[in-house]
N, C-alpha and C positions, 0 to 999 in steps of 0.2 A: 493371151499375152505370153510370149515365150520367155525362157529363163533370162536371156540377155536383156530383153526389154524390161523385165521386172527389176533386174540389177541396175539398169540405167535409171529407172524411175526412182528406186529407193536410195541411190547414192548420188548420181550426177545431177539429176533434175532439182532435188531440193537445194543443193549447193548453189546452182545457178539462180534459182528463184529467190534464195536468200539474198543474194547480191542485188537481184532485180527488184526485190521488195523494198530494199533500201532506196533505190532510185525512184520507184513509183510512189511509195507510201511515205517513208520517212522524210525524203527531200521535198515532198509536196509539189511534184511537178505538174499536177493538174490543178487548174484554177478556175474561178469564175470571175466575170467582170460585171455582171448584172446584179444589183443588190437583191438579196433574198430576205424577205421579212422573217424575223424570228429565227435567224440562222443559228446553228449549234455552236457552242463554245468548245474550244480545243480541250478543255479540262474535263468534259463530260465522259462518263464511262461508256464503253461499247454497249450497244443494245441490238437485239435480234428479235424481230417479229416473224412468226412462222404461220403459213397456211395450214389449217388442220388437215391431217391425212385423209384421203378419200379411198374408197374400196379399190383394190387392184383391178385393172381392166381385164376383161375376159381374154382368154388365150386366143391368138389368131392362128388358124389352121393354114399352113402354107399351101399354095396351089399345087395340085398333083397332076402328073401326066402318066399315062399307062407305060409300064416297063415292058421289056421283051416278053415276059411271061404273062402279061395282062395285069399284073399287080401295079397299083399306083406308086410312083416314086416322087418324092418332093422335088419341086423345081429349085435349082440353085439360086441363092440370093446374089444379086449383082455385087460385084466387087468395087468398093470405093477406090477412086484413084488416090495414090499415095500423096500427091501434091495438092489435094483439095484444101482450100482455105475459105474462110468466111469473106464475103464480098459486100454484104449489105445487112443492116440490122434495122428492124421496124418494130416499134411498140405503138400500135395505133391508139391505145388507150391514153398515151402520154403525148401523142403528136410527134413522136420521134421517127425519123426516116433518114438514115445516114449511110453513105458508102463506108465500107471497111477496107482499110489498106494495111499492108505490111509496114511496120515502123522502119524508118531509115536505119535505126540502130537502137540498142538497149539503153543508150545514154543520152540520145538526142531529146531535146524538149519536144513534147508531143505537138503535132500539127493541129491546126484548126480546120473546121468544116468537114471533118471525117472522124470516124472511130478507128482504133487500131487494135491489133491483137497481140497477145504475148506469144511469141513464136515457140518458146520452150514448153508451153502447155499443149493441150489437145486442139483438135478441130472437129466440127460437127460430124457425128457418126462414128467416131473412133473411141468412144467409151470413156471419155474424160471430160475435163472442164475446158470449154472454150472461153477465154477471158478477153473481153472487149472493154476498152476504156476510151473516154473522151472528156473534154473539158466541160465544166458546168457553165456553159455559155448559151446564149440565144441561138437556136437552130442546132444545138448539139445535145448534151445530156443534162442541161439545166432543169428540164421537167422532173428528172429523177430526184435532184436535190430539193426542188420546191416541194414535191410530194412527200419527201422523207421528213420534212419539218413539221408535218401535220400528223399527229397520232402515230409517230414513228414509221410513217409510210404504209400504214395498214391498207390504204386504198389501192396500193399497187398489187397486193396479193391477189392471185387468180388471173391477172392480166396475161395476155399471150404475147410472147416475144417471137418474132419471125426472123430467122437467119438464113439468108441466101448464100450459096456457095459457088465457087468457080466452075464446078462441073454441072451447073444448071439444076441444082436441087434446092428445095425449100424445107427447112427444119422448123418445126413449131415447138415452143417450150412454154411452160406455165410458171409464172413467178410464184415461188413458194417461201422465199425468205427476203427480208429487207434488213440489212446489217448497217448500222450507223456507227461512226467513230471507230472504224476498224484500222488496225495497225499491222496486219500481216496477210499473207496469201496462203497460209498453211492448209486450210480446208480445200482450197482450189487445187493445190498441188496434190493432195491426197485423194481427190475425187476419183472414183472408179466406175461411175455411171455417166451417161451422156448428159451434160449440163451446159448452160451458158451463164456466165457471170458478167454483169455490167458494172463498171466502176466509174465514179466521178468524184470530184473534189468537194470539200465542205467549206472552203474558204479561199481567200486570195493566196497568191504564191507564198509558200512557206508554211501553209497550214498542213499539219501532219496527218490527222485522221482522214479517212476516206469513207464514202458510202458505197456499199456493194449490194447489188440485187442478184439473187440466185434464182434461176429458173430451170425446171426439170423437163426432160424430153417428153413430148407427146406423140409426134408423128413426123413423117417426112415423105416427100414425093417430088416428082419433076416440077421444074419451074421454067417459065418463059426466059429465054436467053437474055433479052433486053432487061427484064426485071432483075435478073441475077447479076447484071453487069452495069450498074449505074455509073454515070459520069462522075468521077471523083476529081475535085479541084482543091486539093489540100493547100493551105497557105501557112506560112510561118507566122506564129503569134507569140507574144511575150506576156 
């Protein structure tokens, strides 16, 4: 990351996300409409359950090709397009499969039947947090809220999150944290590794705390074009 990008991240982005955090978290713009048994109370303190760390993976040796002198030279890694964005999120263990779209604005009420991303944060493969959010409603992120009410969401730890991107790539992440009753985006803004965050509401419109699921990068590779570009039919919901 160059000096300008670091300066932008350390000064401009936190300021933008501070305002955005007010919109997404404090104002309670994400809601659910389906009753959830034993739902959390707004007065509860934040909780975080974490997947125990596993041994680091073995180093991957890059493919080598003979150089002019016969000595192997590493093959260059493909360059990610600068306009790459998330287009689909799947959590098979929760029955979640949603198109991901760019939000119409940072202040518009989130749309239904899709997930959306925070534009000021990262996208898959760029070394930061990809932040996806959707209502806790049937066919959306309701399974996250439902699972979070049981043993603080421990059952979600270790589940795989699939994120498809606009350049026909598939990124796999492992859920390592479930955060309930959260009030800020600070750790997502500060992330300096490839992660995906999933956010949903804990109550009806006006509920302040949110549930966040954090997943760490596992691997990536090519994806089928049709799989990476699902039909999105967002609708206005209240």
